[in-house]
C-alpha positions in Angstrom: -6.0 21.3 -6.0 -7.4 24.9 -5.9 -7.9 25.9 -2.3 -11.5 27.0 -3.0 -12.4 23.5 -4.3 -10.5 21.9 -1.4 -12.5 23.9 1.2 -15.8 22.9 -0.5 -14.8 19.2 -0.4 -13.5 19.2 3.2 -16.6 21.1 4.4 -18.8 18.4 2.8 -16.9 15.7 4.7 -17.0 17.5 8.0 -13.4 18.5 7.9 -13.7 22.1 8.9 -12.0 21.4 12.3 -8.9 20.0 10.4 -8.4 22.9 8.0 -5.9 24.9 10.1 -3.6 21.8 10.3 -3.8 20.7 6.6 -1.0 21.6 4.2 -1.1 20.3 0.6 2.1 18.8 -0.8 4.0 21.4 -2.9 6.3 19.1 -4.8 5.2 17.5 -8.0 5.6 13.9 -9.3 7.3 12.3 -6.3 7.1 9.3 -4.0 7.6 9.6 -0.2 10.2 7.3 1.3 11.5 6.8 4.8 14.5 8.9 3.9 12.6 11.6 2.1 10.9 12.4 -1.2 12.1 10.8 -4.4 11.2 11.9 -8.0 8.9 9.4 -9.5 11.0 8.9 -12.6 14.0 8.0 -10.4 12.2 5.3 -8.3 13.3 2.6 -10.7 11.8 -0.9 -10.5 9.4 -1.1 -7.5 8.2 -4.0 -5.3 4.9 -2.5 -4.4 3.6 -4.8 -1.7 6.1 -6.5 0.6 6.9 -7.0 4.3 10.0 -6.9 6.5 8.4 -7.8 9.9 5.0 -8.6 11.2 3.6 -9.4 14.6 0.2 -11.1 14.7 -0.3 -11.1 18.4 -3.0 -8.4 18.3 -3.2 -4.6 18.8 -3.6 -4.9 22.6 -0.2 -6.8 23.0 2.0 -5.7 20.1 5.2 -4.0 21.2 8.7 -3.4 19.9 10.0 -5.0 23.1 8.8 -8.4 21.6 11.8 -8.5 19.2 15.4 -7.5 18.9 15.8 -5.2 15.9 19.5 -6.2 15.5 18.4 -9.8 15.1 15.8 -8.8 12.6 18.3 -6.7 10.7 20.9 -9.5 10.5 18.3 -12.0 9.2 16.5 -9.8 6.7 19.4 -7.7 5.2 20.6 -10.4 2.8 17.1 -10.7 1.2 16.9 -7.0 0.6 20.5 -7.0 -0.8 19.4 -9.9 -3.1 16.4 -7.9 -4.3 18.7 -4.9 -5.1 21.0 -7.1 -7.2 18.0 -8.2 -9.2 17.5 -4.6 -10.3 14.8 -3.3 -7.9 15.5 0.0 -6.3 12.2 0.8 -4.4 10.5 -1.4 -1.8 7.0 -0.7 -0.5 6.7 -2.1 3.1 3.0 -2.7 3.8 3.0 -3.6 7.5 0.7 -1.1 9.2 0.7 0.3 12.7 -0.3 -2.2 15.5 0.9 -5.1 13.2 4.6 -4.5 13.5 5.3 -1.3 11.6 8.8 -0.2 12.6 9.9 2.9 10.6 13.3 3.2 12.4 14.2 -0.3 11.3 13.0 0.5 7.8 15.2 3.5 7.6 18.2 1.4 8.8 17.6 -1.1 6.0 17.3 1.7 3.5 20.6 3.3 4.5 22.3 -0.1 4.5 21.0 -1.3 1.1 20.4 2.0 -0.8 16.9 0.8 -1.4 14.2 3.4 -1.4 11.7 2.1 1.2 8.2 3.4 1.6 6.1 3.0 4.8 2.5 3.8 5.5 -0.1 5.4 7.7 -3.6 3.9 8.4 -5.0 1.0 10.3 -5.6 -2.7 9.5 -9.3 -3.6 10.1 -9.6 -7.2 8.9 -10.1 -10.3 11.1 -12.9 -8.5 12.9 -10.6 -5.8 14.1 -8.0 -7.9 16.0 -5.3 -5.5 14.9 -7.1 -2.3 15.7 -6.6 -0.2 18.8 -9.6 0.4 21.0 -9.9 4.0 19.8 -10.6 2.8 16.2 -14.0 1.4 17.3 -15.0 4.7 18.9 -13.6 7.6 16.8 -15.3 9.2 13.8 -13.7 9.0 10.4 -12.7 12.6 10.8 -10.9 11.8 14.1 -9.1 8.9 12.6 -8.1 10.9 9.6 -6.6 13.6 11.8 -4.2 11.0 13.3 -3.1 9.9 9.8 -2.8 13.5 8.5 -0.6 14.3 11.5 1.8 11.4 10.6 2.0 12.9 7.1 2.7 16.4 8.3 4.9 15.7 11.3 6.3 12.2 10.9 5.5 8.9 12.5 5.8 8.6 16.3 8.2 11.5 16.7 10.7 10.1 14.1 10.2 12.7 11.4 9.7 9.8 9.0 6.7 10.3 6.8 4.3 7.7 5.3 4.1 7.2 1.5 0.6 5.8 1.3 -2.4 4.8 3.4 -2.8 1.1 4.3 -6.2 -0.1 5.4 -8.0 -3.5 5.3 -11.5 -4.9 5.4 -13.2 -8.3 5.6 -15.5 -9.7 2.9 -18.6 -7.7 1.8 -20.7 -6.5 3.3 -17.9 -4.8 5.2 -18.5 -3.9 8.9 -19.3 -0.4 10.1 -15.9 0.1 11.8 -14.2 -0.9 8.5 -16.4 1.5 6.6 -15.1 4.2 8.9 -11.5 3.3 8.0 -12.4 3.7 4.3 -14.1 7.1 5.0 -11.0 8.1 7.0 -8.8 7.1 4.1 -10.9 9.3 1.8 -10.5 12.3 4.0 -6.8 11.7 4.4 -6.2 11.2 0.7 -7.9 14.5 -0.1 -5.8 16.3 2.5 -2.4 14.7 1.7 -2.5 13.1 -1.8 -1.5 9.7 -0.3 -2.8 6.7 -2.3 -5.1 4.2 -0.5 -4.0 0.5 -0.5 -6.7 -1.7 1.0 -6.2 -5.4 1.8 -9.4 -6.6 0.2 -9.3 -9.8 -1.9 -12.7 -10.6 -3.5 -14.2 -7.9 -5.7 -17.4 -7.4 -3.8 -15.6 -5.6 -1.0 -13.6 -3.6 -3.6 -16.8 -2.4 -5.2 -18.2 -1.4 -1.8 -15.1 0.6 -0.9 -15.0 2.3 -4.2 -18.6 3.5 -3.7 -17.6 4.9 -0.3 -14.6 6.7 -1.8 -16.5 8.1 -4.7 -19.2 9.4 -2.3 -16.4 11.2 -0.5 -15.1 12.8 -3.7 -12.1 10.5 -4.2 -11.5 9.2 -7.7 -11.0 5.4 -8.0 -7.4 6.0 -9.3 -6.5 6.7 -5.7 -7.4 3.1 -4.7 -5.2 0.0 -4.9 -7.2 -3.2 -4.8 -4.8 -5.3 -2.7 -4.7 -9.1 -3.2 -6.9 -8.8 -6.3 -5.6 -12.2 -7.3 -8.0 -13.7 -4.8 -11.0 -12.8 -7.0 -11.7 -15.8 -9.3 -14.1 -14.1 -11.8 -12.0 -12.4 -14.5 -14.9 -10.1 -15.4 -14.9 -8.6 -12.0 -11.3 -7.7 -12.4 -12.3 -5.7 -15.5 -15.2 -4.1 -13.7 -12.9 -2.7 -11.0 -10.2 -1.4 -13.3 -12.7 0.1 -15.7 -13.6 2.5 -12.8 -9.9 3.6 -12.7 -8.6 1.6 -9.7 -5.4 -0.4 -9.6 -5.4 -4.2 -9.5 -2.6 -5.4 -7.3 -1.6 -9.0 -8.1 0.7 -9.1 -5.1 1.0 -12.8 -3.9 3.5 -13.9 -6.5 5.7 -15.6 -3.9 2.9 -17.9 -3.0 1.1 -18.5 -6.3 1.7 -20.3 -9.6 3.4 -18.1 -12.2 1.0 -19.4 -14.9 -2.0 -18.1 -12.9 -0.4 -14.7 -12.6 0.2 -14.6 -16.3 -3.5 -15.3 -16.9 -4.5 -12.5 -14.5 -2.1 -10.1 -16.3 -3.1 -11.2 -19.7 -6.8 -10.8 -19.0 -6.3 -7.1 -18.3 -3.8 -6.5 -21.1 -6.0 -8.0 -23.8 -8.7 -5.6 -22.7 -6.5 -2.6 -22.7 -5.7 -2.2 -19.0 -2.0 -3.2 -18.7 -1.4 0.3 -17.3 -3.5 -0.5 -14.2 -1.7 -3.6 -13.0 0.6 -3.8 -10.1 2.8 -6.8 -9.2 4.5 -7.9 -6.0 5.2 -10.9 -3.8 3.6 -10.2 -0.4 6.8 -11.9 0.9 9.3 -11.4 3.7 7.5 -11.7 7.0 10.0 -12.0 9.9 7.3 -13.2 12.3 7.7 -11.9 15.8 7.1 -14.7 18.4 8.4 -17.5 16.2 11.9 -18.9 16.7 14.4 -16.9 14.6 11.5 -15.0 13.0 10.2 -18.1 11.3 10.6 -19.0 7.6 11.4 -15.8 5.8 10.3 -15.8 2.2 12.6 -14.0 -0.3 11.6 -11.5 -3.0 12.8 -13.4 -6.1 9.8 -15.1 -7.8 8.9 -12.3 -10.1 12.5 -12.0 -11.4 13.2 -15.7 -11.6 9.8 -17.1 -12.8 7.2 -14.5 -13.8 9.3 -12.2 -16.0 10.7 -15.1 -18.0 7.2 -16.5 -18.4 5.9 -13.1 -19.6 8.7 -12.7 -22.1 8.1 -16.3 -23.3 4.5 -15.3 -24.0 5.5 -12.3 -26.1 5.7 -9.5 -23.5 8.4 -7.1 -24.5 10.7 -4.9 -22.3 8.3 -2.0 -22.5 5.6 -4.1 -21.0 7.8 -5.2 -18.2 8.9 -1.7 -17.5 5.2 -0.6 -17.3 4.4 -3.4 -14.8 7.4 -2.9 -12.6 8.4 0.8 -12.9 5.8 3.0 -14.6 2.6 1.7 -13.1 3.7 1.5 -9.4 5.3 4.9 -9.6 2.1 6.4 -11.0 0.0 4.6 -8.4 2.1 5.8 -5.5 2.7 9.4 -6.6 1.7 11.9 -4.0 -1.2 13.7 -5.6 -4.8 14.3 -4.9 -7.1 12.3 -7.2 -10.6 13.7 -6.9 -13.8 13.3 -8.8 -14.2 16.3 -11.1 
């Protein structure tokens, strides 16, 4: 982005106080992992929405003292090794801060498996703010964005590990004021960092509302991943979202019927939008507080069930490459996507 245009955009958003701290990414066409930047064309097949560990106790009680990272590592490692053997080389871990984000553990997994792992900045606003810290209800979007921009510039919690995208979440439309602030903060952060916004959303009405907020802030819809899009039952609304330029993330494959996922994919493909589909499992979930971390769900359904079904329905290798390599790499590239 030209600096003159950037100054105009940030001034309109009330960002003048942040300008001295903001530096735009200099590298082109890359993804940011917990071990550093990776060229987009070297990311390989990507699982774009998964989890290693989650803690649902709430923001006021969550703590790393509630689990033993060695026990988590021992339990989860075989599942990540299995995914690597299936041909995936990049793993997007979507657990946000105050819900169990542990970037040191993620780096440990990355080094042990040679998987490229991507973590996030942002805050998780759904369930009426159960997973939000107290400050999230008080601070302005600019103040929240400053926190997230700092994680991009300086690393997360003193680790030096940088986020590769912004993770937020909202409830059903009409979304609440504090959730609107998260979306506005994500817009500010995107324009300052180039990090893509992935929002736990579900039904299309809340996606439309978020897109309007983002566009009002100067952010192009191509910076927005509509997370859990499979929860929207109306196929026409899927088309209405992607026609704006946003990404439809069908990311519950571990929990849904492959035939239903085929119909979701085919609806967009037949209308010319195969290049805006993302696929993943929303699997994993070592659950803090449950004995042994509970029932961990592996990352194999797409390889074992969905890909064979797609090929049986006439999808070729280029289509599969687009869904699992090309699209997620494009969606997660570090670049500012603004309305011209």
